[in-house]
C-alpha positions as CSV (number, residue, x, y, z in Angstrom):
1,Q,-54.3,63.7,-47.0
2,V,-52.3,61.4,-50.1
3,Q,-49.4,59.4,-49.7
4,L,-47.1,58.9,-52.4
5,V,-44.8,56.1,-53.6
6,E,-42.1,55.9,-56.2
7,S,-41.0,53.3,-58.2
8,G,-38.9,52.0,-61.1
9,G,-35.8,53.7,-60.2
10,G,-32.3,51.8,-61.0
11,L,-28.9,51.5,-62.4
12,V,-28.6,52.1,-66.5
13,Q,-25.7,53.4,-68.9
14,A,-26.1,56.7,-70.4
15,G,-28.5,56.8,-73.4
16,G,-30.9,54.5,-71.9
17,S,-34.1,54.6,-70.6
18,L,-36.0,54.4,-67.6
19,R,-39.7,54.8,-66.4
20,L,-40.8,56.2,-62.9
21,S,-44.2,55.6,-61.5
22,C,-45.8,57.3,-58.3
23,A,-48.4,55.6,-56.9
24,A,-51.2,57.5,-54.8
25,S,-53.0,56.2,-52.1
26,G,-56.7,57.7,-51.5
27,R,-59.7,59.0,-53.8
28,T,-58.4,62.6,-54.5
29,F,-55.5,62.1,-56.4
30,S,-57.1,63.9,-59.3
31,T,-57.5,67.0,-57.5
32,Y,-53.9,67.7,-57.1
33,A,-51.1,68.8,-59.8
34,M,-48.3,66.5,-59.7
35,G,-44.7,66.7,-59.9
36,W,-41.4,65.3,-60.1
37,F,-38.2,66.6,-58.4
38,R,-34.7,64.9,-58.0
39,Q,-31.9,65.8,-55.6
40,A,-28.4,64.6,-56.3
41,P,-25.6,64.3,-53.5
42,G,-24.2,67.7,-52.3
43,K,-27.0,69.9,-54.4
44,E,-30.2,71.1,-53.6
45,R,-33.8,69.6,-54.6
46,E,-34.4,70.7,-57.9
47,F,-37.7,70.9,-60.2
48,V,-37.8,68.5,-62.9
49,A,-41.5,68.1,-64.2
50,T,-45.3,69.5,-63.0
51,I,-48.5,68.0,-64.5
52,S,-52.1,69.4,-63.8
53,R,-54.9,68.0,-62.2
54,S,-56.4,66.7,-65.7
55,G,-53.0,66.0,-67.1
56,G,-53.7,68.8,-69.7
57,T,-50.5,71.2,-68.8
58,T,-46.9,70.1,-68.6
59,Y,-44.1,72.0,-67.6
60,Y,-40.4,70.8,-67.7
61,A,-36.8,72.1,-66.6
62,D,-34.7,72.9,-69.6
63,S,-32.2,70.6,-68.6
64,V,-34.8,67.5,-69.2
65,K,-37.4,69.2,-72.1
66,G,-37.4,66.7,-75.0
67,R,-35.9,63.8,-72.8
68,F,-38.6,63.3,-70.3
69,T,-42.0,62.8,-70.5
70,I,-44.6,63.2,-67.6
71,S,-48.0,61.9,-67.3
72,R,-50.8,60.8,-65.2
73,D,-53.8,58.0,-65.1
74,N,-56.2,59.3,-62.7
75,A,-58.0,56.3,-63.1
76,K,-55.3,54.2,-61.5
77,N,-53.9,57.2,-59.5
78,T,-50.5,57.3,-60.9
79,M,-48.1,59.5,-62.6
80,Y,-45.2,58.4,-64.3
81,L,-41.8,59.6,-65.8
82,Q,-40.6,58.8,-68.7
83,M,-36.7,59.2,-69.5
84,N,-34.9,58.8,-72.3
85,S,-31.5,59.4,-73.5
86,L,-30.5,59.6,-70.0
87,K,-26.9,60.9,-69.4
88,P,-24.7,60.7,-66.2
89,E,-25.9,64.2,-64.6
90,D,-29.3,62.7,-64.1
91,T,-28.1,61.0,-61.6
92,A,-30.2,61.5,-58.5
93,V,-32.9,60.4,-56.2
94,Y,-36.1,61.5,-57.6
95,Y,-39.0,62.4,-55.7
96,C,-43.3,62.5,-56.6
97,A,-44.9,65.1,-55.0
98,A,-48.5,66.7,-54.9
99,S,-49.7,70.2,-54.7
100,V,-53.2,72.1,-54.8
101,V,-51.8,73.9,-57.6
102,T,-49.2,73.8,-60.6
103,S,-45.7,74.5,-59.5
104,T,-42.6,74.5,-60.1
105,A,-40.9,75.8,-56.9
106,P,-40.9,72.7,-54.3
107,N,-42.4,74.7,-51.3
108,N,-45.9,74.6,-52.8
109,Y,-45.9,70.5,-52.8
110,N,-47.6,69.5,-49.8
111,Y,-46.8,65.7,-50.1
112,W,-43.7,63.9,-50.7
113,G,-43.1,60.6,-51.8
114,Q,-39.7,58.4,-50.1
115,G,-38.1,58.8,-53.5
116,T,-36.2,56.3,-55.8
117,Q,-32.5,56.2,-56.8
118,V,-31.6,57.0,-60.3
119,T,-27.9,56.0,-61.7
120,V,-26.7,56.8,-64.7
121,S,-23.2,55.7,-65.9
122,S,-21.3,56.8,-68.5
């Protein structure tokens, strides 16, 4: 089992940057693929990015490709999401999640954090 805690959200102007972190408890972090998802008000939770156990494979949603970068540091039990060139439509609660497989589907993720709010003003 793993517990996840996100941090780094906040209010930023369009074009700005934020770096989200996801800290995991336990000694099994490196055995999980990790992902970032987001949910805007009135919308379903959507995939943002995922990274394999070793960090060697990553996938991104088309809407964030080229602007967001997912990474992980297994020695620190932490995953990151560097978000650049932010747009108002990136406004959402961002969640990190852990899965036994590298996947873009939320249903494949077994553990979730509580979420961190990202608000991008125009």
